[in-house]
DRENKOLVEX-566265 format. One record per residue (C-alpha): x, y, z negated; residue number from 1; residue in three letters. Coordinates in Angstrom, 1 decimal, m for minus. Example, Ala and Ser with C-alpha at 12.3 -4.5 7.8 and 13.67 -1.06 7.14 Angstrom:
DRENKOLVEX-566265
east|north|up|k|r
12.3|m4.5|m7.8|1|ALA
13.7|m1.1|m7.1|2|SER
end
This chain:
DRENKOLVEX-566265
east|north|up|k|r
79.9|21.1|m52.8|1|MET
77.4|21.2|m50.3|2|LYS
74.7|24.1|m50.2|3|TYR
71.2|24.4|m49.5|4|TRP
70.4|25.6|m45.9|5|PRO
67.5|28.5|m46.9|6|VAL
68.6|30.0|m50.1|7|PRO
65.6|32.1|m50.2|8|ASP
63.0|29.3|m48.5|9|SER
59.9|29.5|m50.4|10|TYR
60.3|26.0|m52.1|11|SER
63.0|23.1|m52.1|12|ARG
60.7|20.4|m52.5|13|ILE
60.8|17.9|m49.2|14|ILE
57.6|17.1|m47.6|15|GLU
56.5|13.6|m48.0|16|ALA
57.0|11.0|m44.9|17|PHE
53.2|11.5|m42.6|18|GLY
52.8|15.5|m44.2|19|SER
52.9|18.7|m42.0|20|GLN
56.7|19.9|m41.4|21|GLY
58.0|16.6|m42.3|22|ALA
60.1|14.0|m40.3|23|PHE
58.5|12.1|m37.9|24|TRP
55.2|13.6|m38.4|25|GLU
52.6|12.1|m36.1|26|ASP
51.5|15.2|m34.1|27|ARG
49.2|12.6|m31.7|28|GLY
51.1|13.5|m28.4|29|ASP
54.3|13.7|m30.0|30|ARG
56.4|13.4|m33.1|31|TYR
58.5|16.0|m35.4|32|HIS
62.2|15.5|m35.5|33|CYS
63.2|16.8|m38.3|34|GLY
62.1|19.0|m41.6|35|VAL
60.8|22.1|m41.7|36|ASP
61.9|24.1|m44.7|37|ILE
59.5|27.4|m44.9|38|TYR
60.8|31.1|m45.3|39|ALA
60.6|34.5|m44.5|40|ARG
61.6|36.0|m41.1|41|GLU
64.8|37.1|m41.3|42|GLY
66.2|34.6|m44.7|43|SER
69.9|33.8|m44.9|44|ASP
70.5|30.2|m43.2|45|VAL
73.5|28.8|m44.6|46|SER
75.5|25.4|m43.5|47|SER
75.2|22.9|m45.7|48|ILE
78.1|21.5|m45.8|49|GLU
81.7|22.1|m43.0|50|GLY
82.3|21.0|m39.5|51|GLY
82.5|22.6|m36.3|52|LYS
79.7|24.8|m34.0|53|VAL
79.4|22.2|m30.9|54|VAL
76.7|23.8|m29.3|55|ASP
73.7|27.3|m29.6|56|ILE
70.7|27.4|m27.5|57|GLY
67.6|28.4|m27.3|58|ILE
65.2|26.2|m28.8|59|PHE
61.6|27.6|m28.7|60|THR
60.2|29.9|m26.0|61|SER
57.3|31.8|m24.8|62|LYS
58.4|30.7|m21.1|63|ASP
57.9|26.8|m22.2|64|LYS
54.9|26.9|m24.7|65|VAL
52.5|30.5|m24.7|66|SER
52.2|30.7|m28.4|67|TYR
56.1|30.0|m29.3|68|TRP
59.0|32.9|m29.6|69|ASN
62.1|33.3|m28.5|70|THR
64.5|31.2|m31.4|71|THR
67.3|29.3|m31.0|72|SER
68.9|26.1|m32.6|73|TYR
73.1|25.4|m33.8|74|ILE
74.3|22.2|m33.8|75|LEU
77.1|21.7|m36.3|76|ILE
79.7|18.6|m36.2|77|LYS
80.2|17.7|m39.8|78|ASN
83.5|16.2|m41.2|79|GLY
81.1|12.8|m41.7|80|ASN
80.5|11.8|m38.4|81|GLY
76.7|13.0|m38.7|82|LEU
75.5|16.2|m36.7|83|SER
73.0|19.0|m38.2|84|SER
71.0|20.7|m36.2|85|LYS
69.8|24.4|m37.8|86|TYR
66.8|25.4|m34.9|87|ALA
64.2|28.0|m34.9|88|GLU
66.7|30.9|m35.8|89|LEU
65.9|34.3|m35.3|90|GLY
69.6|35.3|m35.0|91|ASP
72.8|33.5|m34.8|92|VAL
76.2|34.7|m36.2|93|VAL
78.8|32.5|m35.3|94|VAL
80.3|30.7|m32.1|95|ASN
80.5|27.8|m30.1|96|VAL
84.0|26.3|m31.4|97|GLY
83.9|28.4|m34.8|98|GLU
84.7|26.1|m38.0|99|SER
82.0|26.8|m40.9|100|VAL
82.7|26.2|m44.2|101|LYS
79.9|25.1|m46.7|102|PRO
77.9|27.6|m47.7|103|GLY
78.6|30.0|m44.2|104|GLN
76.0|32.5|m43.5|105|LEU
75.7|30.7|m40.0|106|ILE
72.1|32.4|m39.1|107|GLY
68.7|33.9|m39.9|108|ASN
65.3|32.3|m40.5|109|VAL
63.2|33.5|m37.1|110|GLY
59.4|33.8|m36.2|111|LEU
58.5|30.6|m33.8|112|VAL
54.9|31.2|m33.8|113|LEU
53.1|33.5|m32.2|114|ASN
50.2|34.3|m33.8|115|SER
48.0|36.1|m31.3|116|ASP
48.7|33.0|m29.0|117|GLU
47.6|30.6|m31.3|118|ILE
44.0|29.7|m30.5|119|THR
41.3|26.7|m31.0|120|GLN
42.9|25.1|m28.3|121|ASN
46.4|25.2|m29.4|122|SER
47.8|21.8|m31.3|123|PRO
45.9|21.3|m34.6|124|PHE
49.5|21.4|m36.4|125|TYR
50.1|24.8|m35.0|126|ILE
46.7|25.9|m35.8|127|GLN
47.2|24.5|m39.7|128|LYS
50.4|26.3|m39.4|129|LEU
48.8|29.9|m38.4|130|LYS
46.0|29.5|m41.7|131|LYS
48.7|28.5|m44.2|132|LYS
51.2|31.5|m43.0|133|GLY
53.7|29.3|m42.0|134|ASN
54.9|31.1|m38.9|135|GLN
58.8|30.8|m40.0|136|SER
61.0|28.6|m40.8|137|MET
64.1|26.5|m40.3|138|LEU
64.1|23.3|m38.5|139|HIS
66.3|21.1|m39.5|140|PHE
67.4|18.0|m38.1|141|GLU
70.2|15.2|m38.5|142|LEU
72.2|12.8|m36.5|143|TYR
74.4|10.5|m36.3|144|ARG
77.1|11.5|m33.6|145|GLY
75.7|14.1|m31.5|146|ILE
72.7|14.2|m29.6|147|PRO
72.1|13.7|m25.9|148|ALA
69.5|15.3|m24.0|149|GLU
66.3|14.0|m23.0|150|THR
63.1|14.8|m21.0|151|ALA
61.0|12.7|m24.1|152|ASN
63.1|15.9|m26.5|153|TYR
61.1|19.3|m26.4|154|LEU
61.8|21.5|m29.1|155|ALA
62.1|19.6|m32.1|156|GLY
59.4|17.4|m30.8|157|ASN
59.9|13.4|m29.6|158|TRP
57.5|12.5|m27.0|159|PHE
57.8|8.7|m27.3|160|GLY
56.9|5.9|m29.6|161|LYS
60.3|4.6|m30.6|162|THR
62.5|7.3|m32.4|163|LYS
65.8|7.5|m31.2|164|PRO
68.3|5.1|m32.7|165|GLU
71.1|8.8|m33.7|166|ASN
68.1|10.8|m35.4|167|LEU
68.6|10.3|m38.9|168|LEU
65.7|10.9|m41.3|169|ASP
66.8|14.3|m43.2|170|PRO
64.7|14.0|m45.9|171|THR
67.3|12.1|m48.6|172|ASP
69.9|13.8|m47.3|173|TYR
68.0|17.3|m48.3|174|LEU
67.2|15.5|m51.6|175|ARG
70.4|14.5|m51.9|176|SER
71.5|17.9|m52.4|177|LEU
69.3|19.0|m55.8|178|LEU
70.9|15.7|m57.2|179|ASP
74.4|17.0|m56.7|180|GLU
74.0|20.4|m57.7|181|GLY
74.1|22.2|m54.5|182|MET
74.2|26.1|m54.9|183|LEU
end
């Protein structure tokens, strides 16, 4: 059995390619590496399937970009050779090396954007998120194997024209959860 990662998300509809928050959305100078699932700050985030926590760290921080709040990520190596990155978390309740079960609570949705710091000079997609009231979300990425650290990647954004080979579009993976009757 697999589980929807944010049981209390505003929607279980995955945005179409090219939409805001969709995989590989063109943001002008960068591409979006995952799918955003919007939810209230503090909403539970569950592991979609079982696996092992291989990394936890800081995902966004106002030290990197002024309109960001500090959020965290969890990287889980699934049993199927894929790795899932759950990001923009306000807190994490698992540890590196821990095995997780499908549906297990792993963290909570964080407030990634600081509305007071978003101005007319901020990127347009950030201004749109503020206008829609979508400052809190789970950012979900899917990889074949474990992603390598690179200077082209910053907090779910890829600064390059060619998609990394092991970065997968999580759209069909997430949509399949609905087809499988996930919880």
